[in-house]
C-alpha positions as CSV (number, residue, x, y, z in Angstrom):
1,M,107.3,19.5,22.3
2,S,105.0,16.5,22.6
3,V,106.2,12.9,23.5
4,I,105.1,11.8,19.9
5,V,107.4,14.3,18.2
6,L,110.2,13.4,20.5
7,A,109.8,9.7,19.7
8,F,109.6,10.3,16.0
9,F,112.5,12.7,15.6
10,S,114.8,11.7,18.5
11,G,114.6,8.0,18.7
12,C,112.4,5.2,20.1
13,N,112.6,5.4,23.7
14,P,110.6,2.2,25.0
15,E,108.6,4.1,27.5
16,E,107.6,6.8,25.1
17,V,106.8,4.3,22.3
18,K,105.0,2.0,24.8
19,E,102.6,4.8,25.9
20,E,102.1,6.7,22.7
21,G,103.0,5.7,19.3
22,I,101.5,7.2,16.3
23,L,97.7,7.2,15.7
24,I,96.5,6.9,12.1
25,N,93.0,6.0,11.1
26,S,92.2,4.7,14.6
27,V,95.3,2.3,14.8
28,R,98.1,3.2,17.0
29,W,101.4,2.4,15.4
30,A,104.9,1.9,17.1
31,T,107.4,4.5,15.8
32,C,110.2,1.9,15.3
33,N,110.7,-1.5,13.8
34,V,111.3,-4.5,15.9
35,G,115.0,-5.5,16.3
36,T,115.6,-8.5,18.6
37,H,112.6,-10.2,20.1
38,G,110.6,-8.0,22.3
39,Q,112.7,-4.9,21.5
40,F,112.4,-1.9,19.4
41,V,115.4,-0.5,17.4
42,A,116.8,2.8,18.5
43,N,115.6,5.1,15.7
44,P,112.7,5.2,13.2
45,E,115.2,4.9,10.3
46,D,116.8,1.8,11.7
47,F,116.0,-1.4,9.7
48,G,115.7,-4.0,12.5
49,G,115.4,-7.6,12.1
50,Y,114.3,-9.8,9.1
51,Y,111.7,-12.1,10.6
52,Q,110.4,-15.3,8.9
53,W,106.6,-15.3,9.1
54,G,105.3,-16.6,12.4
55,R,108.7,-17.1,14.0
56,K,109.8,-15.9,17.4
57,G,112.9,-13.8,17.5
58,D,115.8,-16.2,18.3
59,G,118.7,-14.8,16.3
60,H,117.4,-15.8,12.9
61,E,116.1,-12.3,12.3
62,Q,119.6,-10.8,12.3
63,P,120.8,-10.1,8.9
64,T,124.0,-11.9,9.2
65,S,122.8,-15.0,11.0
66,D,123.8,-18.4,9.8
67,T,121.5,-20.3,7.6
68,T,120.3,-24.0,7.4
69,G,118.4,-26.0,5.0
70,T,116.8,-28.2,7.6
71,L,113.2,-27.3,8.2
72,S,111.7,-27.0,11.8
73,T,109.0,-29.5,12.9
74,T,108.3,-27.2,15.9
75,N,107.0,-23.6,16.5
76,T,110.3,-22.7,18.0
77,P,113.5,-24.1,16.4
78,S,116.2,-25.0,18.9
79,H,118.7,-22.7,17.1
80,G,118.9,-19.2,15.7
81,N,119.6,-20.0,12.0
82,F,117.8,-18.5,9.2
83,I,115.9,-21.4,7.7
84,L,116.0,-21.9,3.8
85,N,113.5,-23.7,1.7
86,H,113.7,-24.3,-2.1
87,D,110.5,-26.3,-2.4
88,E,106.8,-25.4,-2.1
89,P,105.3,-24.3,0.2
90,Y,108.4,-22.3,0.9
91,D,107.9,-22.3,4.6
92,W,110.5,-22.6,7.4
93,R,108.2,-25.0,9.3
94,T,106.9,-28.4,8.4
95,P,103.9,-28.9,8.5
96,Q,102.7,-25.3,8.2
97,N,101.0,-23.8,11.1
98,D,98.6,-20.7,10.5
99,N,98.4,-19.8,14.1
100,L,101.9,-18.8,15.0
101,W,101.0,-15.1,15.0
102,G,97.5,-13.8,15.8
103,I,95.0,-11.2,16.7
104,V,95.4,-12.5,20.3
105,K,99.1,-12.1,20.9
106,T,101.0,-15.4,20.8
107,A,104.3,-16.4,22.3
108,N,106.0,-16.2,18.9
109,D,105.0,-12.6,18.4
110,P,108.2,-10.6,18.4
111,C,106.7,-7.3,19.4
112,P,107.4,-5.8,22.9
113,A,104.9,-6.1,25.7
114,G,101.6,-4.2,24.8
115,W,102.2,-4.4,21.0
116,R,101.6,-7.1,18.3
117,V,102.0,-7.7,14.6
118,P,99.4,-5.9,12.5
119,T,96.6,-7.4,10.5
120,Q,96.3,-7.1,6.7
121,D,93.3,-4.9,7.4
122,E,95.3,-2.7,9.7
123,Y,98.0,-2.2,7.0
124,T,95.0,-1.4,4.6
125,S,94.0,1.4,6.8
126,L,97.5,2.7,6.8
127,V,97.7,2.6,3.0
128,H,94.6,4.8,2.9
129,S,96.3,7.5,4.8
130,K,98.4,10.3,3.3
131,S,101.6,8.7,2.1
132,S,104.8,9.9,0.4
133,W,108.2,8.6,-0.5
134,G,111.0,10.4,1.3
135,E,114.2,10.3,3.5
136,L,114.8,10.4,7.2
137,N,118.4,10.9,8.3
138,G,119.8,9.6,5.0
139,V,117.6,6.6,4.9
140,V,114.8,6.2,2.2
141,G,111.3,4.9,3.0
142,R,107.7,5.8,3.2
143,F,105.9,8.5,5.4
144,F,102.4,7.9,6.4
145,G,99.9,10.3,8.0
146,S,100.5,14.0,8.6
147,G,101.7,16.7,11.1
148,E,102.8,15.2,14.5
149,Q,100.9,12.0,13.7
150,K,103.5,11.0,10.9
151,L,105.0,7.7,10.6
152,F,108.3,6.5,8.9
153,L,108.9,3.0,7.6
154,P,112.4,2.5,6.1
155,A,112.8,0.6,2.8
156,A,114.7,-2.2,4.5
157,G,114.2,-4.7,1.7
158,R,113.9,-8.4,2.5
159,R,116.0,-11.5,3.2
160,N,115.5,-14.2,0.5
161,Y,114.1,-17.7,1.5
162,N,116.3,-19.6,-1.1
163,N,119.8,-18.3,-0.2
164,G,119.6,-16.0,2.9
165,S,120.9,-13.0,0.9
166,L,119.5,-9.4,1.5
167,G,117.7,-7.9,-1.5
168,N,115.9,-4.7,-2.5
169,T,117.5,-2.7,0.5
170,G,117.0,0.9,0.1
171,T,114.4,0.5,-2.7
172,D,111.5,-1.6,-1.2
173,G,109.8,-2.2,2.1
174,A,108.2,-5.5,3.1
175,Y,106.5,-5.7,6.4
176,W,104.7,-8.9,7.7
177,S,101.1,-9.0,8.8
178,I,99.6,-11.8,11.0
179,T,97.1,-12.7,8.3
180,S,97.9,-16.0,6.5
181,Y,96.6,-16.7,2.9
182,E,96.6,-20.5,1.7
183,I,100.3,-21.5,2.0
184,Y,101.4,-17.8,2.1
185,A,100.9,-14.8,4.3
186,Y,100.0,-11.1,3.6
187,Y,102.4,-8.2,3.9
188,L,102.8,-4.6,3.3
189,N,105.0,-3.8,0.2
190,F,106.0,-0.4,-0.9
191,N,108.6,1.3,-3.1
192,N,109.0,4.8,-4.6
193,G,106.1,4.4,-7.0
194,S,103.6,2.0,-5.4
195,I,102.2,0.7,-2.1
196,Y,100.1,-2.4,-1.5
197,S,98.6,-4.2,1.5
198,S,97.1,-7.1,-0.5
199,Y,100.3,-8.9,-1.5
200,H,101.1,-12.4,-0.2
201,N,104.3,-14.2,-0.2
202,S,106.3,-17.2,1.1
203,R,106.5,-17.5,4.8
204,A,110.3,-18.3,4.7
205,Y,111.1,-14.8,3.6
206,G,112.6,-12.5,6.2
207,F,110.6,-9.3,6.3
208,S,110.4,-6.3,8.7
209,V,108.0,-6.1,11.6
210,R,106.3,-2.9,12.7
211,C,104.0,-3.3,15.6
212,V,100.5,-1.9,16.6
213,K,99.2,-1.3,20.0
214,E,97.1,-4.1,21.5
215,K,93.7,-3.1,22.4
């Protein structure tokens, strides 16, 4: 049995994921979401953290982290609270910074060494692969690719920017890209009936992160 099959069905051993991942349309994807900063979760069906766009993993990404209404004026807040914002531009940072995540990996990128947050174009290439709604070990989500090169993204939902509550868990997937758009940022959005890579939303949302291999 190949390393890729072991990684997909048996968990996300860091060394196996680091070396292999799943290759779809010339992009190599990690087999699991990011949990805490620099760490993959144990299994492909595990939800992992809910990251605010451009923010480093500092504890805020945990679904039960405390919340605060005080915006950050720096790229790395001095706490691990999930930052709420009820006013436009609905970002956790003021002023906004479009360069917190990038094609050249930044210090705020939460992916493990050798991996980074995807671009919108990389998500678009994933959308163009074979895709189906399904279930892995009791967790619903979307499969991409085929055969041994098959990826599962759980429908982890999102953490809301206005009150810190979790929403759409088990029905929708929301995965950040590095690509900003005006006051927003692009993300991959999917559910049972649709999938899009061209949606953009407020950066204070907490979305999942699935990494791609650095080139």
